[in-house]
N, C-alpha and C positions, 0 to 999 in steps of 0.2 A: 473433458472430465474423466478422471480413472474411474472405472467400474468399482462397484462396492465387493469386497471379498466375498468369492464362491458365487457369483454373478456368473463367471465364464462355466465354471463347472456344471453350473445349473441348465444353461444355454445347451451346454454340450450334451446333458444327459438327456436333452429334448429332441438333436438335432435328427439323430437316428429314426426314432419312431414316426416324427413327420415325415421323414424323407420315405419311407418305408409305406407311409398311409399314401403319399403321393404318388407312389410307384404301384401300389394295388390298385387307387383308383383309375389313373392311364393306363394302365396294362393289366385288367381282370385275367388271371391264369384260370385255367381250366384243371378241376382236382386231379393228381395223378393218381395210378392204381395204388401208392403207399398210403394217401389219404383216404382213399376209399375203402380202406381196410379199417372195420372198427377198432377202434383204441380206447380201453376204459378210462385212460386219463384225458383224452382228446375233448375238446369242446362240443357241447350239445350241437346238433344239425341245426336247432331253432337259433342257436348264438350265433352261428357262423352268419346264418342267411340276415341275420338280425344286423351282424358288423357289417357285410356288404351292402344292405340297404342303407346304411347308416353313412358309409363311403361314397355311394351312387349319389346318396341326396347333397353331401357336400360337395361333388364336383357340381352337381346343377344348380345348387346356389351361389357357387362361383363363377357358374359359366365358363369353365376349363374346357379345352377341346385343343386337337393339333394334328400335327401330322410328320412323319421323317422320311424321306427317301434314298434309295440305295441306288447307284447307276453303275452301268456297263459298258464298255464298249470293245471294237475289236482291237487288236496289237496296233495297228496301224494308227487309229486314231488316238489311242490311249495304251501303251506301254504296259501300264498297271493293271489294266482292264477294269477294276475296279475302283469304286469312288461312291466318298458320301456325300450326298447333298445334302440339303436342309434340314434340320430341327428347328421346327416351329410350334410356340406354345400360344395358344390365343386364348384372350381373356375379356369377356364381355359380362356387365353386370349394370342392373338399374340401379342408381342410388338415389332415384327420387321418382316422383310420378311421371316425369317428362324429362327425365335427365340420366342419360348411360354415360357408362365411362368404358372403353373399349383398346387392348393392347394386342400387339403380336409380337413377341420375342425369337428371332430366329438367331442360329448358331450353327455355324457352317466352318467352314476350312480358314475364312477370314477373320474368325472371330464371331463374338455376341454384337447383336444389333437390335435395339427396339425399333423395329420396321415398322410399326403401326402404335400409336400412342394418342387417343385425342377424348375429351369429353363430344357428348352428343347432345343437343337440346331439340328434341322432336315435339314442335306444337302441334304436327296433326302427324299419326304413323306410328309404327312400332319399332322396336330396335332393332340395329341392324348389326350383322359379324364384323367385324373388326377388317377383312378383306374379303375380295368378291364381287361378285354383280350386286349393283345399287337395286332396292325393292323399286318396283313398277308401281304399287298402287298411290293412291292420292295419299300426299304427305307432302309435309316444311318441316325443314330441319336445319339447325346450325352447327356448324363442328368446329373445333380449334385444336390444332394438336400436328399431329404427323400423320399423312395417310398417302394410300396410292392416289395419283391425281388422275381423277375420269377426262382423259384424252384419247380419240380414237377408240376401237372397241377392243383391242386385246388387252388392254391396262385390268380389266377384272379377270384375267386370267393368269395373273404374275405368280402366284404362290403353285406349286404341283399337285396339289390335291384338287383344286379348281381347273386346271389346264386338261383339256379331253386328249390331247397331242400330246407327244414328248417332249418336243422341243418348241421353242419360239419362234415365231416368223421373222423373217430379215426386217421387217419393218420395226420390230422391238429389237431385234438383236443388234442392227447397223445403226438403224435412222437415228433410235429414241436412244442408243448405248445402253441397251439392257431395260430401259422400261423408266419411268418418273414417278420420284415418291419425295417428296419435300414436307416442309414446315409451313403451316401458315390458317389462312381460315377457308371454310367454305360452307355456301348454303347451295342446299340442295330442295329440289320441289317435283313434285309430279301430279299429273291428274289422272293417270291411269294408262291413258293414250298420249299424253307428252309429257316428258321427263326435260328437268334443265337443272343445271349446277354452274355455278361462278365462285371463282376462286382467287385469291390475294397471298400469294406465296412468297418465301425468301428468294427464290432465283436461284440462278447458278454465280453471279456475280456480286458485286455488292450492292446492287440494286434491289429492285422488287419484280415479281413476274405476276400479273393478271391474265385471267383466262376462264374459259367456261367451254360447256358442252351443251346441243341441244339435240335432245332425240324425240323421235316420232315414230309411233306406233299406229299407222292409219287405220288400221282394221280391228283395233282393240278399243270397243267402247263399252267402259265400265258401269254406264247405266241404262244400257240394254238389257231385256230379261231374258235373250238367249245366251245360250251357253258364249263367254268370251272365247275370242280367236286373235292367236297373238302371232299370226304370221309372217310378219314383216316389222324389222325395226330399223331405222335410218336415223343415222347421227353425222353432226358435225361439229368440230371443235376448232380451236384457237388459242395458242399461250402468244404472249408477247412480254420478253423478259429486258429488264431497263437496265442499264449500265447505273453507276453512281450518281452519273451529271446527268442523268437522266433521257438520253440517248439510247439507242436500240442495240443490245446486246444480241438477241436472237430472235427469231419468228419461227413458230410452227402451226400447221393448219392438217387437219386431218377429215377425211369422209370416211365413215363405216356403214355396213349395212350387214344384217343378218336375217335369212330367210329359214323359217321353219316348218317342218310337214311332217307326216306319219313316219317317213322315212327316216327324217334325219334333219340336219341341218348344214346351211350354206352361208359360208361369212366370208365378206371382203372387206379390204382395208387400204386406204391410201394416206400415205404421210410425207409432209414435206418439213424439211426445216431449213433455214437461212439464216448460217451461223454468220455475224459481222466479226471484223477485225479487235480484238481485244489482246489486252497482255496475256502472251504466250500464245497466240494465233495471229500470225501475219497477215495471213490471206482472210478472204472472204470465201467461206464454204457452203456449198449446196448437196445437202442428202434429201432423198429422195427415195420411195420405193411403195411397191404393193405386195398384196398377198391374197389368193383363193384359196379358201380351205371347206372340204367338204368330209363331214360326217355322217355316218350312215349306223341307224339302229338296227343291230342285225339278230335282235333276240336275245335269248338267254338259250343257246343250244348246251346242252346237258346240264341246265340249269344255274350257267355261269353267262350273266349279260356282256356281250360283246359288240366292239363299236370300231370297224374299220374306218380309215380316214385317209384322203390325199391331199397334199397342197403345193402349190406353184406359189413361188415367194421369188421375189427381186428388189435390189438397191443399189443404186448407186450415190458414191460420191466423188465430189468433183469442186475445183476452184471456180466461183462465179465469173464468166465470162472467158474462161481460158481455152486458146484455140488448141493447144497440143497439151497432151499430160503426160510428164517425164517419168518413163517407166520404171525410177527406182521408186517413188511414190506409191502410195498404198491407194490410188486414185482408180475410179472405174466403176464397173459395174460387175455384181454377183449374181447370178442365176441359181435356182435350186429348186428339185423337185423331191418331195419327200411323199412316203407311204407309211401304215402301221396300222397296229390293232393296238387295242385298250379293254383287256377282260377285266371285270370285277369278281372278287372271292371273297365271299362270307360277310360281304356287306361293306368290308372294312380296308382290304388290300386290292389295290389295282396294279395290274401289270402291262407295262406297255413296251411293246417291241417297234422299233424304227428304221428304216433305211432311208438314207439320204443320197443324192446325187446331184454332184455341183456340176450344173452345165457350162457355168463360163464363171471367173473370178478376175479379179485388175491382176496385170501382168506383174507386179511385184508380190502377190500371193503366189501366182504359180511357179514362181522362180525359188520360192524360199523350200528350204529341205524338207523333206517328209510330206511334201504336198500330194494329197490323191484325193481324187474324187468320188469315191464311193465310201459310205460309212455304215456302219450297223451299231445300233444301239437301242439299249434295254433299260429298264427304270422299274423299280418298285417301290410304291408308295402306300404306308400304311398311315389310315386315320384314326385318332381316337377321340 
């Protein structure tokens, strides 16, 4: 249907004020020297404070937040040195007493994508963030839409603002192809010391996928009078992806653990995927790997919270039952050591520095032009 005359002009006249208001909400700026100089025609300070409070109220009511990150690497790793990571805008809002909508829009070099978008019905419990760690409190909720799939332990750190380290472990990078995000239904529940999730998803091929995760926190009793202790969390996950005829397309299994203490955290994860022959994949492939990651709470020297970390990870990909691996194929084991630090400035800026040493790689990868074992990486994450 054609627009009425003048509608386009009226819409156009409103775009700029709306965009400026959104920018002011997301990135509140400090007054410049010129702005601090009294101006007889300038708005009264109370009016400016009232406008800022109104914009903050709009942002809070809409449930808007987000982040963006910029990365840098040594010239051997990236000849251009600098690159733009993700710009993510998160939206979460309650639309009823027990109903919430949440979404995450991600923009990067590959384009714009609705990475998360779901409706959450929480019979018990409070609303949750679009991405990141799920609540461990007592609750029961049903969700439908697109979301990061709770598989293993690293899935809750997919977003740069949630990950303490700069890079993802090889279990996510190689075994899980960068992480699993899908469309479908999921049911989440927890008692405080036990959490569980079950999901029915679209899957990779023509069929559907079912799976779930069970998490146990044996020392976290929400009903005791003493202070709660969340020192240990253990998890087990499984996925089964069916093809269009009801056969198996892939199976995945993971075990994860996390130890928390006054000095930091120790995370470990083992993941295995069994990929069956399908169209476009003639052989049965098995991918497996594990990582151990330690983060240390070093306090706040000079008022800057600092978190050093170190990680060992390894991953293998090979045809199932193969006796010898052809050298021209990218099969074999990758081993890596990483160490770095994460510093937080002004509560909203995270600066991460990381050194990676590749201990071993598949022969085909080592034979590639430009292969090197040492990488120096940096990342700045700004949250708003």
